[in-house]
N, C-alpha and C positions, 0 to 999 in steps of 0.2 A: 381745326378739323379733327384732330387727334392730339394725345399727348406725348407722341414718340418724338425722339431726337436722336441724331447721330453725333458722335463724339467731335467737339470743336466746331460745329456748324455755326455759320454766322446767322445774324438776323435777316440780312439780305438773302441769303441762301434759302432761308426757311420761308420768307415771304414767297421768292419766285417758285419754290417747290410746291407750296400751297395753291398758287395759281395754276401750276401745271396739274396737281393733282385734280383740281376741279374739272380741268379738260379732259383728263384721263377717265373720270368718273363719267362724264357726259359721253365719251367715245364708247365706254362699256354699255352704257344705257342703249346707245344707239345700235351697236352691234347685237345686243338682245332684241331690239326692236325689229331689226331687219331679218334676224333669224325667225322670229315669230311671224313675220309677214311671208316668208318663204314657205313656212309650214302650212300657211293657208292657201297655197296655191292648189288649184284644182289638178286632177290628173291631166297631164299634157297628152300629146297625140298617141295614138295607139302604135305599137310598134309592128310594122307591116310584114316582117319576115323574121324567122328565127335563125339569126345569123350563125353561121358555123365557124367557129375558131379552131386553131390547133395549139394545144399546149406544148410545153417544153419537153414533153415525154413522146411527142408526135402524135398524140391521141386527139380526136376532134371533140369538141364541146359545144353545145348549143347555148346561145343566149339564155334560154330558159332554164337550162341546168345549172348555169352559174349562181342562180339564186339559192340553190340548196334548200334549206328549211326556212330561209328568211324571205320576207316580202320586198326587201330594199336592196338594189345592187348599185353600187359606185364603180364606174369605169373611168379610168384616166387614159387618155391617148398620149402614150409616148412619142415624142417626134424622132423617129429611127427610120428613115427611108431605106428601102432596100439597097440603093446604090452608096448608101453612106458607110464608111468604115466604122465611124462612132456615132453614138447618139448625142442628142442635144445635151450638153452639159448642164443647163439650168434644169431640164426636166429630170435628169439622172440624179442630180444634187437633191432635188425634192423627194424623189422616189427613195433614195438612200434614207431620207429621215422616216419614211413610211415603213421601212422594214421593220423598225422596233415597234411602230404603233398598230401594225397589222393583227397582231394575236388579241390585242385589246378590241380593236375594231370588229373583227370577226364574230365577238360576242353579240353584237346588235346588228350588223349588216353583212351583206357579202361584197367583196373587193376584189378588184383585178386590174392589172396593167396590161393595156393593150398596144402593141406595136405593128407597124406595117411591114416590118422585115420578116423573113421567114423564121421559123420557130428555132432553127439550130443556131441561128445567129443571136437571136434574143437569149436563148439559153446560155451562150458563151459569154455574153456580157453580163447577164444576171449572175453568173458564176463568178466572174471577175470582181463583182461588187459585193460579193458575199451574201446575197440575197437568199434567204432560206424561208422567210415567212410569207412572201408575197407570191401571188398567182400571176404568172405573166403569159399572156397569149399572143398569138400571130393573127392578125386580121388580113393576111397577105391575100387570101382568096375570097373575101368577101367585100361587102360595100359599106361595112359599119362605119369606117372613119370619114368616108365621104359624106354619108347620109347625117351623121351626128358631129359635123363641123370640125372633124379632126384632120381634115386635109383640105386644100384648095386643089392640089393636083398630087401625082404621086410623089414629086419631088419637094413639094411645099406642104409641110406637115403643120398642124396647128396643136398648141398644148391645151386640150379640152378636157374639162372634168365634168361627166355626165352622170346623173342619178336616174335610175328606171325604179318603177314600182310595180308589184304584181297586184292586179285587181281581179280576183276569181282566176279565170283561165287567160285572161289578157295580161299583157305586159304593156305599160304606157311609160313615156318619157315623163320626167317629173320636173327636173332642173338641169341647166347646163351653164358652164361660166362664161355668160354672152359678153361680159365686160370687154373681152378682147376685140370685139368688133365695133366697139362704141365710137373710137376715134375722136376723142373729146378734145384732143390738141394740148393736153397737161402731161402727156407720157404716161399717165396712169393705166391706161387700157393694157398695158403690157403686164400689169400686176394684178390681174383679174384672179389668178389663183393664189396670190400672196396669203390669203387668210388660212389656207391649209399648208403653209411652208414656215415651220419654225425658225429657220436660218435667218430670214429677214426681221422677224420679231425681236430677236436677241441682238442684232446689230442695230436696231433701231433704238435700243436702249442705252447704246454707248455714245460717247462725245462725238466721234466721227461719223457716226451712221452706216449707211451703205456705202457711200461715196461713189467712185466709178468702179468699184470692183465686182467681179462676177465668178462664180463657181467654174471649175474646170473639171475634165474627166480625170486628169493626173496632176499632181503638183510635184 
């Protein structure tokens, strides 16, 4: 498959590695195919209201304003219910990784994190995480989370990634991470946002893999 080798590798290792490489190449092709299929989606349902959020400076901002000069907006629903002292450790770990990604991502699309807790509470947590590049918004006083599957109830939040597009003066939903709701029985539905989370991909490259370990707010 190629003429590269590592020091002192055995023939058995190279044979097994080449078999794995074939599978990795097939996976890469499949990922590209799925991404291409996603891009062919027609615009989804028109957004029926211009949701009003509150940012960490206590200013209100409408959904339509979040786009700025971009025609695409990604919103992630951060599981942080108003009564909870701390947010979801898993969500927070993933958002941590996006802090460095945000300046690059903003060259192409608009991006923001949406939490159900009051803006003051979100600001304090964002500050404690060292987030400076992420736009964090409170949906405390609107129905965004409920309408776009970010919550079942005020206490039961969902980790949803949603993409919206502008078509003229209208805003349409484009895509959401619906794998969470498929209930396939193999335990993979909870990994619906893993493609956007570097942590797991790095651990998947190690001998022990993910194991039964999960991120925490503090270590």
